[in-house]
Legacy VTK file of the C-alpha trace (Angstrom):
# vtk DataFile Version 3.0
C-alpha trace
ASCII
DATASET POLYDATA
POINTS 303 float
3.436 -6.382 6.707
6.360 -5.281 4.768
7.149 -1.899 2.709
10.204 -1.665 1.101
10.607 1.702 -0.591
12.050 1.849 -4.183
11.867 5.367 -4.797
10.614 8.465 -3.120
11.274 11.315 -4.800
9.383 13.363 -7.475
9.792 14.430 -11.310
13.434 13.986 -12.722
15.473 10.909 -11.558
18.431 11.321 -10.485
21.747 8.957 -9.570
20.292 8.633 -5.982
16.699 9.607 -5.890
14.831 7.905 -7.853
10.609 8.281 -8.707
7.966 6.758 -6.687
8.011 3.215 -6.756
7.192 0.878 -3.052
6.706 -2.937 -2.550
3.871 -4.129 0.238
4.328 -7.231 1.432
1.227 -8.647 3.154
-0.475 -12.201 3.716
1.010 -13.720 1.094
1.146 -11.091 -1.538
3.653 -8.979 -2.699
1.979 -5.694 -3.978
4.342 -3.050 -5.895
2.568 0.321 -5.315
3.281 2.798 -8.095
5.930 2.447 -10.991
8.354 4.984 -11.771
11.395 4.882 -14.168
13.725 2.729 -13.135
11.505 0.923 -10.155
12.875 -2.749 -11.993
16.190 -2.164 -11.957
15.618 -1.106 -7.466
13.311 -4.037 -7.618
16.186 -5.735 -8.187
18.537 -4.208 -6.159
16.467 -4.574 -3.318
15.829 -8.832 -4.368
12.488 -8.047 -4.902
11.488 -11.198 -7.015
9.393 -10.677 -10.256
7.506 -13.751 -9.803
5.809 -12.826 -6.981
4.349 -9.521 -7.980
0.920 -10.174 -9.164
-1.203 -7.296 -8.570
0.235 -3.781 -10.161
-1.835 -0.237 -7.984
-0.822 2.517 -10.071
-1.699 6.429 -7.736
-2.295 8.539 -11.772
-0.618 8.305 -14.970
1.792 11.678 -14.542
4.769 9.731 -15.735
7.360 9.774 -12.564
4.625 7.247 -11.209
4.068 5.399 -14.103
6.882 5.257 -16.814
8.026 2.070 -15.239
5.779 -0.199 -15.430
6.147 -1.019 -19.886
9.434 -1.634 -19.121
8.538 -3.691 -16.273
6.039 -5.400 -18.143
8.302 -6.495 -21.019
10.885 -7.934 -18.515
8.303 -10.206 -17.291
7.888 -11.204 -20.711
11.863 -11.870 -21.399
11.257 -13.826 -18.154
8.758 -16.166 -19.367
5.757 -15.210 -17.252
2.948 -17.144 -18.272
1.106 -15.820 -14.616
-1.478 -13.156 -14.987
-0.847 -9.660 -13.609
-3.619 -7.045 -12.261
-2.928 -3.463 -12.704
-5.343 -1.193 -10.871
-4.931 2.144 -12.216
-7.147 5.480 -13.887
-8.687 4.800 -17.247
-6.076 5.403 -19.889
-3.372 2.946 -18.323
-4.859 0.269 -20.610
-4.414 2.754 -23.506
-1.153 3.669 -22.099
0.150 0.040 -22.419
-1.569 -1.875 -24.949
0.210 1.520 -27.410
3.260 0.805 -26.505
3.437 -2.618 -26.613
1.730 -2.109 -30.332
3.856 0.726 -31.402
7.043 -1.456 -30.644
5.137 -4.526 -32.080
5.524 -6.716 -28.925
3.242 -8.828 -26.986
3.394 -9.022 -22.871
2.509 -13.316 -23.752
1.195 -13.739 -20.442
-2.596 -12.377 -19.665
-2.551 -8.819 -18.211
-6.030 -7.733 -16.857
-6.858 -3.850 -16.509
-8.592 -2.846 -13.666
-10.032 1.400 -14.518
-10.324 3.126 -12.072
-12.648 6.690 -12.648
-14.865 7.053 -9.191
-14.301 9.846 -7.111
-15.576 8.357 -3.950
-13.620 5.398 -2.204
-14.093 1.670 -2.866
-13.347 -1.720 -2.803
-11.343 -2.376 -5.572
-9.499 -5.583 -4.783
-10.243 -8.666 -2.024
-9.818 -11.739 -0.872
-9.773 -14.206 2.254
-7.049 -11.992 3.944
-6.895 -8.666 2.268
-9.769 -6.255 1.253
-7.768 -2.962 -0.522
-9.630 0.454 -1.050
-9.059 3.892 -2.832
-8.474 7.040 -1.670
-9.584 9.793 -4.063
-6.860 12.545 -3.743
-6.714 16.040 -5.357
-3.971 16.457 -7.862
-3.981 18.029 -11.415
-5.287 14.832 -13.349
-7.493 11.929 -11.344
-5.433 10.463 -8.564
-6.071 7.816 -6.096
-4.351 6.491 -3.196
-4.829 2.894 -2.109
-5.617 1.340 1.673
-4.338 -2.121 2.834
-6.157 -3.662 5.407
-6.290 -6.986 6.419
-9.344 -9.148 6.829
-9.437 -10.364 10.841
-8.336 -13.624 11.294
-9.358 -16.506 13.047
-9.392 -16.547 16.748
-6.151 -18.972 18.649
-6.726 -21.706 20.801
-6.685 -21.445 24.206
-5.187 -24.912 24.730
-4.659 -24.686 28.529
-9.061 -24.486 28.425
-9.092 -26.875 25.730
-7.107 -29.258 28.159
-10.020 -29.446 30.605
-12.211 -30.981 28.172
-11.144 -34.557 26.515
-14.393 -34.707 24.213
-12.832 -31.468 22.647
-10.616 -33.207 19.544
-8.175 -31.952 16.370
-10.620 -32.054 14.513
-12.989 -29.550 16.650
-10.079 -26.991 16.962
-11.164 -25.260 13.289
-14.917 -24.894 14.524
-13.456 -23.058 17.928
-11.067 -21.033 15.472
-13.766 -20.334 13.516
-15.769 -18.913 16.686
-18.154 -21.652 17.737
-19.299 -23.098 21.032
-18.512 -26.261 21.721
-21.674 -28.492 22.534
-20.699 -31.373 25.622
-22.157 -34.762 25.256
-23.690 -33.991 28.727
-26.036 -30.664 26.551
-23.432 -28.174 28.070
-22.175 -25.332 25.702
-18.606 -24.034 26.436
-18.887 -20.922 25.044
-15.923 -19.993 22.877
-14.377 -17.135 24.443
-13.362 -19.896 27.432
-11.940 -21.591 24.542
-9.951 -19.306 23.010
-8.452 -16.010 22.122
-8.908 -13.180 20.210
-7.075 -12.428 17.079
-4.508 -10.797 16.452
-5.355 -7.119 15.431
-5.533 -6.338 11.588
-3.020 -3.697 10.035
-3.170 -1.094 7.676
-1.585 0.506 5.438
-2.428 3.821 3.706
-0.605 5.168 0.557
-1.323 9.027 -0.151
0.813 10.030 -3.622
0.410 13.145 -4.669
-2.190 15.167 -3.599
-2.754 18.933 -2.349
-3.651 19.114 1.341
-7.396 17.951 1.483
-9.103 16.601 4.904
-11.375 14.640 2.911
-9.385 11.423 3.280
-9.031 11.525 7.155
-11.812 9.600 7.619
-10.752 6.763 5.259
-7.429 7.295 6.466
-8.497 6.623 10.259
-6.320 5.133 12.327
-4.024 3.421 10.116
-0.970 1.975 11.484
0.989 2.711 8.882
0.912 6.074 6.435
2.770 7.263 3.640
1.646 11.362 2.549
3.581 12.904 0.025
5.714 16.144 1.175
6.724 17.834 -1.778
7.828 21.056 -0.146
8.592 22.192 2.495
5.847 25.375 4.195
8.019 28.083 2.241
6.519 27.094 -0.815
2.975 26.217 0.454
1.285 28.817 -2.410
3.841 26.777 -5.150
2.477 22.892 -3.506
-1.504 24.505 -3.893
-0.822 25.481 -7.526
0.939 22.048 -8.650
-1.398 19.686 -6.582
0.845 18.877 -4.072
1.528 19.243 0.364
3.862 20.441 2.472
5.519 18.482 5.289
3.413 20.204 7.640
0.503 19.722 6.044
1.063 15.669 6.042
1.821 15.749 9.584
-1.687 17.747 10.198
-3.404 14.486 8.187
-1.777 12.204 10.299
-2.716 13.829 13.572
-6.376 14.520 12.590
-6.613 10.770 11.600
-4.974 9.457 14.557
-2.970 7.108 13.142
0.108 5.326 14.578
3.232 6.725 12.062
3.675 8.239 9.176
6.128 8.485 6.393
6.669 11.545 4.360
8.339 11.109 0.468
8.181 12.706 -2.843
10.793 15.107 -1.865
11.230 17.664 -4.820
14.323 17.612 -5.991
15.184 21.884 -5.174
15.720 20.835 -1.603
19.718 19.687 -0.850
18.707 18.384 2.473
15.299 16.546 4.357
16.496 17.379 7.947
14.268 20.383 7.196
11.356 18.161 6.111
11.122 15.845 9.366
11.723 18.911 11.918
8.699 20.266 10.038
6.494 17.448 10.050
7.431 16.538 13.555
6.466 20.278 14.441
3.012 18.634 14.266
3.209 14.759 14.578
6.425 13.303 16.333
6.108 9.767 15.014
7.807 11.014 11.783
10.146 9.415 9.353
11.536 9.830 6.168
11.324 7.858 3.392
14.661 6.611 1.578
15.529 4.255 -0.936
15.767 0.693 0.087
14.743 1.751 3.657
12.047 -1.290 4.930
8.873 -0.345 7.060
7.731 -3.496 9.476
4.578 -3.698 11.274
4.473 -6.902 13.835
LINES 1 304
303 0 1 2 3 4 5 6 7 8 9 10 11 12 13 14 15 16 17 18 19 20 21 22 23 24 25 26 27 28 29 30 31 32 33 34 35 36 37 38 39 40 41 42 43 44 45 46 47 48 49 50 51 52 53 54 55 56 57 58 59 60 61 62 63 64 65 66 67 68 69 70 71 72 73 74 75 76 77 78 79 80 81 82 83 84 85 86 87 88 89 90 91 92 93 94 95 96 97 98 99 100 101 102 103 104 105 106 107 108 109 110 111 112 113 114 115 116 117 118 119 120 121 122 123 124 125 126 127 128 129 130 131 132 133 134 135 136 137 138 139 140 141 142 143 144 145 146 147 148 149 150 151 152 153 154 155 156 157 158 159 160 161 162 163 164 165 166 167 168 169 170 171 172 173 174 175 176 177 178 179 180 181 182 183 184 185 186 187 188 189 190 191 192 193 194 195 196 197 198 199 200 201 202 203 204 205 206 207 208 209 210 211 212 213 214 215 216 217 218 219 220 221 222 223 224 225 226 227 228 229 230 231 232 233 234 235 236 237 238 239 240 241 242 243 244 245 246 247 248 249 250 251 252 253 254 255 256 257 258 259 260 261 262 263 264 265 266 267 268 269 270 271 272 273 274 275 276 277 278 279 280 281 282 283 284 285 286 287 288 289 290 291 292 293 294 295 296 297 298 299 300 301 302
């Protein structure tokens, strides 16, 4: 699992401060999470192949999280894309894109499937054999979701030392063993699967919590995740402003991490009113020690 930060600042883009966008690579998927202005330039800068992006997750319809999407969709067409793209986002995301295409007399030239979200409860929105994605209902000025990305439990691992003791077990039997089945010898004796295999690797998980006021309702959803991104627009000196604008402080983000028993916390979405990020880190570490700052181009890997 590999996370690349494309942008991690709030509101107004600057030369070295890009709005929210991330790429998560997990089990042969390349998921784009939010698409602030300039996202496609950042994708090129950090060498993410456009053709690998088949699923885009948009947390909400504020510009610093979605204004880059129409540009990216247009570029896909210029690159002669034919593969379907899936866009998951709030109700209105389809109208937002289709209207821009219509008014500019443009067309995608490839299938776009919109999955519009309205539920205020966590729901499963993507699933295949290896990965599932759930929404994380957040508390912002408009309808907003975070997203929980979870690997599914994989196959069991073959214990070749144990298997070698039973000549009857052939290569063609290996998949059944990986699937957890016991092996029956010709004399009728069963060799239990736990003797012939070991447990699969623990599934990894990542939770993205976009713009939100402090809300403990998300704690059960993100409980025990390996990596949590939680917005921290303000420091605690602006806690009243955070509440008014539907945002969180670094201390509040750390409190969620601590209550949810997560492994590592990333904070971002910094307000441009602050000249240094050091105070964000210090404020968060006072509550939750394993905190890191989001920075453009920074890569996080869960091995």
